[in-house]
N, C-alpha and C positions, 0 to 999 in steps of 0.2 A: 474387423473391430477396429484393427490398429489405428484406420484412417479416419473412425467417429471422437476416438477418442485423443487425438491428434490434434481435430475441430475443437470439441471442448478443451481442451489444455486451453487452447492459441484464446479463444474466446476468455478462458477467466482472465487470462494474462490481456488481454484488452481492458478488459474492466477493472484491473487494479490501473494500471497504465494510467486509462483513462477517465477512473478516479484522484489521480494522484495530478494529474493536468490541471481539472477542472478547480483542486483547491490552489494548487499553485497560481491559477487565473485568480480563482475568488477572491483568496485570505487576504490579498492588499488591497482591492476594491475595497471590502468588507470594514478594513481598518480604518479606509479614509471616511465611510458613510459614519461607521461607528455606532452607537447608542444600541438601542432594540431591534434594528434591523439587523447590526453585525450580532448581538447577542444569543437572535436566532438560526441564522447560521450556523455560528459554532454548536450551536445543543445542535443543530441536523448533521454538521460533520461528524462530532462523538455516533450518533446516530448508523451514521456510514459503516463506522465502521463494524457494527454489529449486522446490518441489511446489506453492505456488498461487499467490504473487505476479508471480512470473517467468510462466509460464503463463499466467493473467490477462490480466497487461498486452501481452505476444504475442498473444493472443487480443483486446482492447482493438485493440490497435494495428491489426492487421491487416482486423478486422470495420469498425474505422473509414474507414479507408481507400479497402477495396475498395466502403462507402457511398457515397463521395464520389466516386470514379472512375465509379460505376456512374450518379451522380445528373446531371440536367440544372438541378439549380436549385441545389446548393451547391457551393462551391468552398474551395480548401485555406487561403484566404487569408479564408474567417469567422471569425468574432471566438471564435465557441464548438468552432473545428474548431480552432483557433489554441490557445486553451485546454484540450482536452482532449487534443495529441498535449503540451504543457508538460508536462499532472499524469502522462502515461504515462513522460516523461523526467524529470520531477522525483523519482517514485514511484522509476524505478531507477534515478536518480542516491544516493537517501536509501538505497537497499537496497545499496550496493555500498560504498558511503563510509561508511554510519552505522548501520543495522541490523545488519548481517553483524560488522563487526568490534565494534562496542558489543557484540551479543547475545553474542557468542564472549567477550568480556570478563567481559562483566556473568554470563554460567555459572562463570569461573573465578572471578572472585570469591566467588560462592556457593559451589562444590566450597571455598576456602582462608579461607572465612568472614570475609571481608575486608569489615566493616561500612561503610567509609568508600567501597570500590570500588561496591560492592553500591548502594551510593545512589548515587552521583557518576554511574553506568553508567545505572541504573533514570533519572533525571532527565533525563538525557541520550536515551535511546529515551522518554521520559514527551514532553519538548518535540517533538522529531521527528515521534512519532507522531502529535500533537497537531497540526501544521504539515501533513502529511501526509494526513488524515483532512480536515482542513478544505479542501485541494487540491481532494480528491477532489469534496468537496462543494459545493464553487462548479464544478468541472467536469463534473456532474452539472446543478445548476442551469442551469448555461449550456450545455448540453444540453437539455433539458424545453427554455427559454426561445428556443431557439437565437438565441441571443445574439447580435446584432449581423448577421442574415441578413434 
């Protein structure tokens, strides 16, 4: 059972990281294209929060907690576990308070052809997207190395 949980846990992390990488690549391209295509993309990135990021975060948290509760070796106090929980919480907070509202604002900016708002919203999304990706990568590194265990 532990192997199945770990496999699902890793897949959920892959989904989160893959979605981040997709946005890192596509958002600048959409900024260059602009207009309606970019607005549609930004609306879809907000939708991704609900149908990709939230489910993957829930799966990560549930499988992670389940594995720790079943483990005779690992505890919730282990550094790598704390880092993993921190990553999920940070991702959720970024999603609720930055990615969703700023993504919606970016879509509106593209629809209204407001170059200043497009630039500022994309800069904010890129900044927090990079931070989120670095947190995810650090959490993966901590998990692989069982940091503090």
